[in-house]
Each structure stands twice: as structure tokens, then as C-alpha cells.
N, C-alpha and C positions, 0 to 999 in steps of 0.2 A: 869825576867829582873834584871840585876845588878843595885843596887841603887847608885853605885859610878859613877860619871861623871867627865869628864875633860872639861874645858872651854879653848878654844884656840883662841887667838887674831887673827883676820883677818884684815890686815892693807893695803893690796894691792890686786888688781884684779888677780895678778899672784899667790897669796897664795893658798896652796893646797885645802882648803875647800871653796874658794870663789864661784866657779861654783855651788857647792851643795847648798850653802846658797841662791844664786840668784834664782836657780830653785825652791827651797822650798818657797821663798818669792813670786814668781810668781804663784805658785799653791795654796798656803795657804790663800792668801789675794786677795780680789777683786781689779781690776785696780785702782779705786779711793782711795784705802787704802794702796797703796804701792808707795814708791819713786823709782826713778832711782837709782840703786845701781851700783856705779862705783868708780874709783880711786878718783874723785873729792869729792864725798861724804865721802869716807873713810878718806880723808885728812882734813876734816873740824874739827876745834877745838872742843873738847868735845865729839865727836862721838866715840862710841866703838861698834864694832861688834865682837861677840863671837860665834864661832862654838861650838856646844855641841857634845861631843863624849861619847858614852857609849860602853864599851867593845872595845875601840879603833876605833870604827866605827862612821861615821857621823850619828847623831840622830836628829839634829835640830840646831836652832840658837837663840840668844838673842841680841837685839840691844838697846843701850841706849845712852843718852846724859847727860853729867855732866854740869848742868846749874848753878853751884855755890851753891845756897842755897837748891837745890833739884836735884834729878836725874830723868829725863824723860825716862821711859821705853817705847820705841817706838814699838818694835815688839818682839814677842816670838812665835816660831813655832816648832813643833815636827813632824817628818816624819810619814806618815800614819801608817806604821807597828808598831810604838811604842806609838801611842796615846792611851789614856785610861788606861795606866799602871802606872800612877803617876809620869812619868818622867817630865812633865811640872811643877809640884809642887816641885820636887827636884831641877830643874833648878832655879825656882823662889827663893827658900830658899837659894840656894848656892850663887846666885847673891846678894841677900839681905845681907847675911853674909859678902860677899866680900866687899860690900859697907858700912859695919860697922854701921848699924842702921840709915843711912841718910834717910831723907824724900824722898819717892819714889812717883812718879805720873805717871799714864798711861792713855790711852784712851781705852774705850770699846764701842762696838756697842750698840745701843739702844735695850732694851729687847722686841723687836717686834716679834721675832720668837723663837721657842723652842730651837734651837741650840744656839741662842744668850743668852737666859736665862740660859742655861747649862754652857756656857762659863763664864758668870757673876758669877754664883754660884761657879764655880771652883776658880775664883779669890777671892771671899769672903771666901772660905774655906782656902785659902792660907794666909788670914789675911788682904786682901785689903778691903777698904771701898769704897762703891759707893757713889759719890757725885751727888745728884739729881738736880743739877742746869743745865740749858741749856748750851751746849758746841758745838762748830762747828769746826770740823777738817778742816782747809783750804785745798784748792786744792793743791796737790803735784806739779803740773806742768800745763802749759797751755793745755787746752783740757780735763783736769780732773776736776771733780766736788768736791765741799766741801761736807763733810759728817757729819750730825748731830750725835753726840756721847755723851758719859758721861765720865767724868774724874773719875779715881779711885786713891786712895792714901793709903799709909801706912807709918808710923803708924798713925792711926786715920784719921778721915775725915778732909777735908779742911774747914776752916771757910771762911766767905764771902770774906775777904780781901786776904787770901791765894789763894782762887780760882781765883780771878781776876789776881793776880800777876802771878800765875802759868800759866794760860791760855795765858796771854799777853806774857810772856817769851817764851813759847812754840811756839806761833805764830811768834814772832820776830826771835828767834834763830834757830829753827828747820825748820819752813816753809818759813822763810824769807819774811814775809808779815806783814803789820801793824796789830796790834791787832783788832780782829773783835768780836762783840758780837753775840751770838747765838740768833735766834728768840725764844721768849717764846713759850712753847707748847700750 
């Protein structure tokens, strides 16, 4: 696999890689962990959707939100045939460099399954820190359920105040709901 990638902005549903991104979002994430991806979402302030190209071909995507004092990395996915080759780590490093050392925050599933533990280990190898405080991803839409998760961050873990500010901001600006506290384990 070529270690060079290209990140292409996807700004409208008519853009060349939009259909590829939407199909991968629908196959890589459970229904409760994915938003409706459409022109309205693409037009929201601070939202960025990047198609990942490797060798000129669609290989995955990265979506994030510029929330001012930090960037919320919402989704990263690589197509089946290219997983396990280090491409996700290359994408993560490329996006982090592009964002010039800003504070990054993301969500990961709870380490309840072997695949979840492997995903978390990947993020830790990429320099992310797992914040072991309870966090609840709000429902993306009516009919969908909230999902208990963990927040990850880089550089460094979030202190208690940063954790509350980040989770509140994500809930308000990304999910468009009032901040909610996760139940304690």
C-alpha cells in the first residue's frame, strides 16, 4: 500500500466521493452511531467531511467539527480491502498535522468486545488518550438511541473541567441537544 494519501473536501451531495462516503458510513457504523449525511449536514458551520484517496482511489473518509477551542473528530472509516494496513493511522496523523496541533476530541465505543478493545488500542497507538469518565453519545435522530461511549483526546487526557466543557459542546453543537450527563457505571 502506498503511504501517501490525498484528502478531498466533500461539500455537497453531488460531489464525486459523496456516495462512496455515505455507503461506507452506513456499512462501517451501527445505525445508532451514524448521522443522516446530506446537504444540510454538509452545510452546517464547522463541519468538515474529507474523502480519503490512496493511489487516486477512494479508500475511506474522515469527518470532524471545528468547535473553536477544540476539534471533534466524529467519524473515521477505511474500506474493507484497505483495513489493517496502517492507512487509518496515516489518515489520523495527516489530519492532526493539518489541524496544526490543536486539541482533538473523539468518541470510541466502550471496551466491551474484542474488536472494540482493538479499535481503542489503535487510537492509543496513534497518540490518543482514553478518558475513563462516563460519556453518553446522544441519539442522532428520533427513533435512534443514545450510546454509552468514552471520549478520547490528544494531546493528553482531558481534565475534569475540559471533559465537561467538551462533552457539553459536542452535545450542543454536533447533536443539537442540551448537555446530558452519562450515568455512572
